[in-house]
C-alpha positions in Angstrom: -0.1 0.1 -0.1 1.4 3.4 -1.0 1.8 5.2 2.1 1.5 8.9 0.2 -1.9 7.8 -1.0 -4.1 7.1 2.2 -4.9 8.3 5.2 -4.1 7.3 8.8 -7.0 6.6 11.0 -7.0 6.2 14.8 -9.9 4.4 16.2 -11.0 4.2 19.9 -13.4 1.4 20.1 -16.0 1.8 23.1 -18.8 -0.2 24.1 -21.5 2.0 22.7 -19.6 4.7 20.5 -16.4 4.8 19.6 -13.8 8.0 18.3 -12.0 8.3 15.1 -9.3 10.8 14.2 -8.1 10.9 10.4 -5.0 12.4 9.7 -3.6 13.1 6.0 -0.2 11.7 4.4 1.6 15.1 6.0 0.2 14.4 9.5 -2.4 17.1 9.8 -5.6 16.1 11.8 -8.5 16.7 9.2 -11.6 14.8 11.1 -12.5 14.1 14.3 -16.0 12.0 14.8 -17.6 9.6 16.9 -20.1 7.0 15.6 -21.7 3.9 17.3 -20.0 0.8 17.7 -21.9 -1.5 15.5 -21.6 -3.3 12.1 -23.8 -1.2 10.5 -22.1 2.4 11.4 -18.8 1.2 10.4 -19.7 -0.4 7.5 -21.5 2.8 6.2 -18.2 5.2 7.3 -15.3 3.2 6.2 -16.7 2.3 3.0 -16.9 5.7 2.1 -12.9 6.2 2.6 -10.3 4.8 -0.2 -7.8 2.5 1.5 -6.8 3.6 4.7 -4.2 2.4 7.5 -6.4 1.9 10.7 -5.3 1.7 13.9 -7.0 0.2 17.1 -6.4 -1.4 20.6 -7.4 -4.8 20.8 -10.5 -5.3 23.2 -13.8 -6.7 23.2 -14.8 -5.5 20.0 -11.8 -5.1 18.0 -12.2 -9.0 16.5 -14.9 -8.1 14.7 -14.2 -4.6 13.7 -10.5 -5.1 12.2 -12.1 -8.5 9.8 -15.0 -5.8 8.9 -12.5 -3.2 8.0 -9.9 -5.4 6.4 -12.9 -6.5 4.1 -13.1 -3.4 3.3 -9.8 -2.9 1.8 -8.1 -1.1 4.7 -4.7 -1.8 6.5 -5.8 -2.6 9.8 -3.5 -2.8 12.7 -4.7 -3.8 15.9 -2.2 -2.4 19.0 -1.1 -4.0 21.9 -2.7 -2.4 25.0 0.0 -3.6 27.1 2.7 -1.7 25.1 1.2 1.6 24.5 2.7 3.6 26.9 1.6 6.8 25.4 -1.9 6.2 25.6 -2.4 4.9 28.9 0.2 7.1 30.6 -1.3 10.3 28.8 -2.1 12.7 31.8 -4.9 14.0 29.6 -6.2 10.7 28.6 -9.3 10.6 27.0 -10.7 8.7 23.8 -10.6 11.6 21.5 -6.9 11.8 22.1 -6.4 7.9 22.5 -7.7 8.0 18.7 -5.2 10.9 17.7 -2.3 9.1 19.1 -3.2 5.8 17.6 -3.7 7.3 14.0 0.0 9.2 14.7 1.5 6.0 15.7 0.2 4.4 12.9 1.5 7.1 10.5 5.1 6.9 12.3 5.7 3.2 12.2 3.5 0.4 12.8 6.3 -1.7 14.9 5.5 0.9 17.8 2.0 -0.3 18.1 3.1 -4.0 18.9 0.3 -5.1 16.5 -1.1 -8.7 17.3 -3.0 -11.1 15.1 -6.7 -11.9 15.6 -7.8 -15.5 14.8 -10.5 -16.1 11.8 -14.0 -16.4 12.5 -13.9 -20.3 12.1 -10.9 -20.6 14.4 -12.5 -18.4 17.0 -16.0 -20.4 17.4 -14.3 -23.9 17.6 -11.8 -22.3 20.4 -15.3 -21.1 22.1 -16.5 -24.6 22.3 -13.2 -25.2 24.5 -13.7 -22.3 26.5 -17.6 -22.6 27.0 -16.5 -26.5 28.2 -13.6 -24.9 30.5 -16.6 -22.6 32.2 -18.7 -25.4 32.8 -15.9 -27.5 34.5 -15.1 -24.9 36.7 -18.8 -24.1 37.7 -19.2 -28.3 38.4 -16.0 -27.6 40.6 -17.6 -25.1 42.6 -20.6 -26.8 43.2 -18.7 -30.2 44.3 -16.6 -28.0 46.6 -19.8 -26.5 48.3 -21.3 -29.9 48.5 -18.4 -31.2 50.5 -17.9 -28.4 52.7 -21.7 -28.2 53.7 -21.6 -31.9 54.6 -18.4 -31.7 56.2 -19.4 -28.8 58.5 -22.5 -31.0 59.7 -20.2 -33.6 60.8 -20.4 -36.1 58.1 -18.1 -37.4 55.3 -19.0 -38.0 51.3 -17.2 -40.8 49.9 -14.0 -40.1 47.9 -14.7 -40.3 43.9 -14.5 -38.6 41.1 -16.1 -35.3 39.8 -17.6 -37.4 36.9 -19.5 -39.8 39.3 -19.8 -37.3 42.2 -23.6 -36.8 42.0 -24.3 -40.4 41.7 -22.1 -41.7 44.4 -22.7 -38.6 47.1 -26.4 -38.3 47.1 -26.7 -41.5 49.4 -24.5 -40.2 51.8 -26.1 -36.6 52.0 -27.7 -36.2 55.8 -31.3 -36.4 55.7 -31.2 -32.6 57.0 -29.2 -31.3 54.7 -31.1 -32.8 51.5 -33.2 -30.0 50.9 -30.6 -27.8 50.6 -28.3 -30.3 48.3 -30.4 -32.1 46.3 -30.6 -29.3 43.6 -27.5 -29.0 43.7 -26.1 -32.8 43.0 -29.0 -32.7 40.4 -27.1 -29.5 38.6 -23.9 -31.2 39.0 -24.9 -34.2 37.1 -26.1 -32.0 34.4 -23.4 -30.7 34.1 -21.3 -34.0 34.0 -23.5 -34.8 31.0 -22.7 -31.6 29.2 -18.8 -31.9 29.4 -19.1 -35.3 27.8 -21.3 -34.0 25.0 -18.5 -31.2 24.8 -15.6 -33.8 25.1 -17.4 -35.9 21.9 -17.8 -32.5 19.9 -13.7 -31.7 20.6 -12.7 -35.4 19.3 -14.8 -34.5 16.3 -13.3 -31.2 15.8 -9.6 -32.8 16.2 -10.6 -35.5 13.6 -12.6 -33.7 11.1 -10.9 -30.3 10.8 -7.6 -30.3 12.7 -6.1 -33.6 12.1 -2.7 -31.9 13.0 -4.1 -32.3 16.5 -3.5 -36.0 16.1 0.9 -35.5 16.0 0.5 -33.3 19.2 -1.4 -35.9 21.3 1.7 -38.3 20.7 3.5 -36.1 23.7 2.5 -37.5 27.2 0.3 -35.1 29.0 -1.1 -33.6 25.8 -4.7 -34.7 25.3 -7.5 -33.2 22.8 -8.4 -30.2 24.9 -4.9 -28.8 25.1 -3.8 -29.9 21.5 -7.1 -28.4 19.8 -6.2 -25.0 22.0 -2.7 -25.1 20.9 -3.9 -25.3 17.5 -6.3 -22.7 17.4 -4.8 -20.3 19.5 -1.5 -20.0 17.3 -3.7 -21.0 14.2 -0.3 -20.9 12.1 2.6 -22.4 12.7 4.4 -19.8 10.0 3.5 -17.0 12.3 6.5 -17.8 14.4 10.0 -18.2 12.6 11.6 -20.2 15.2 9.6 -22.6 17.5 11.4 -20.7 20.7 9.6 -17.8 20.0 6.3 -19.5 20.7 7.0 -19.6 24.9 7.3 -15.7 25.2 4.2 -15.1 23.2 2.8 -17.5 25.5 4.0 -15.5 28.2 6.1 -18.4 29.7 9.0 -16.2 30.1 10.4 -14.5 33.0 10.1 -10.5 33.0 13.1 -8.4 32.8 14.0 -5.3 34.4 17.9 -4.8 34.1 19.3 -1.6 34.4 23.5 -1.5 34.8 24.4 -4.3 37.3 20.8 -4.5 38.5 18.8 -7.5 37.2 16.3 -9.1 39.9 14.5 -12.4 38.9 11.0 -11.5 37.9 7.8 -13.8 37.5 6.6 -14.5 34.0 5.2 -11.9 31.9 1.9 -13.6 31.3 1.4 -12.3 27.8 -0.7 -14.0 25.5 -3.5 -16.2 25.6 -4.3 -17.2 29.6 -6.3 -20.1 28.7 -3.7 -22.1 26.7 -0.9 -20.9 29.1 -3.3 -22.6 31.8 -3.6 -25.8 29.9 0.3 -26.1 28.9 1.2 -25.4 32.7 -1.5 -28.2 33.6 0.1 -30.8 31.2 3.7 -30.2 32.8 2.5 -30.8 36.1 1.0 -34.1 34.8 4.4 -34.7 33.3 6.5 -34.0 36.3 3.8 -35.7 38.5 3.7 -39.4 40.2 2.2 -40.5 37.2 4.1 -38.7 34.6 5.7 -40.8 31.9 9.4 -41.6 31.6 10.8 -38.9 28.7 13.8 -36.6 28.2 11.0 -33.9 29.3 10.4 -35.3 32.6 14.1 -35.6 33.3 14.9 -32.2 32.1 12.5 -30.8 34.4 13.3 -33.1 37.4 16.5 -31.7 37.4 15.4 -28.1 37.6 13.0 -29.1 40.5 16.2 -30.7 42.5 18.2 -27.8 42.4 16.6 -26.6 45.6 15.3 -23.0 46.3 12.2 -21.7 47.4 10.2 -22.0 44.6 12.5 -24.8 42.7 9.4 -27.0 41.9 7.1 -24.3 40.5 9.8 -23.0 38.3 10.5 -26.2 36.8 6.7 -26.6 36.1 6.3 -23.3 34.0 9.8 -23.9 32.2 8.4 -27.4 31.3 5.4 -25.8 30.0 7.6 -23.6 28.2 9.8 -26.2 26.6 6.4 -28.2 26.1 5.1 -25.0 23.8 8.6 -25.3 21.7 8.4 -29.3 21.2 4.6 -28.7 20.3 5.5 -25.8 17.6 8.1 -28.0 16.3 6.2 -31.1 15.9 3.5 -29.1 14.1 5.9 -27.4 11.7 7.7 -30.3 10.7 5.2 -33.2 10.9 7.5 -35.1 12.8 6.6 -37.8 15.1 7.3 -37.2 18.4 10.3 -39.3 20.1 9.9 -39.3 24.0 14.1 -39.8 24.4 15.1 -38.2 21.2 17.5 -35.8 22.8 19.2 -38.6 25.1 19.7 -40.8 22.4 21.1 -38.0 20.3 23.4 -37.4 23.1 24.1 -40.8 23.6 25.4 -40.9 19.8 27.1 -38.1 20.0 29.4 -39.1 23.1 29.8 -42.8 21.4 31.3 -41.0 18.4 33.9 -39.2 20.1 37.3 -40.8 20.1 38.6 -42.9 23.3 41.4 -41.4 25.0 44.4 -43.6 26.1 
């Protein structure tokens, strides 16, 4: 797109109204306006403009707005809101000023916006299946904990069982005096369990029909259909990352850094990117390092980290394994290689065997 033949537009998206600031190629502010945050009003306003560069912050409405404006031929940049200090540290911050700042950054250098990538509508719809299942699982967990707490406070105990069979096994053990309060809860738990089973069938069907690449990722022990599908849908295209090592920072599994001179403190992870995928990868890492984890190079590496001691050695090992797992999954997806759990150790043994013996 020729920079000399287009306008630069900053779009501050609000829940009801959005503000627009339009700059010409010389950087002069030629228009400020407000319009309803609806598809109809956006289509009507932006279809009247020749191709422009439009900058907006990531948010609730940025996904559909960016797809709509891209479809109208505009060059759309969705800015990472966490990187825009010029906006959230502005002492005179308001919607009009934010829109103008976005437009000026888009005109100066798009990389200053740290643009993010919105996944396709189909990928988002499929990912919403996983997130809806996650909400139901957490709701069931809350109800199970509530039931156990109420029964325990009365002096009784419920039998130990998995969440899938909790409703059927716990019902006979509920004291008679508590049944009016807990019977509806148990019925809800049973209903949620059935809905989770239906979601699981739907997820398996998505993996088989639309995302066969998840089969490669599921070869890694600890990575099931939920994690594999969430990984594929969140990254969407493995070619987005030139190196597999770039996936860790994108998901927020690398430590923050605040180095200055001789000062370089150890900080927590950045937690940028998709929190849902990060939580799934950490859960997979916990399984790999847990008592039922499979014997593999990844487990050996993580356990060595945990043995180094320190206050949070185990937690750091889990995060490190999650990061290494993210890199491994990207490599398998990109190269279509079959997972070998002892690839690294076999490589090291072959290398040591090739070394000349010293007399």
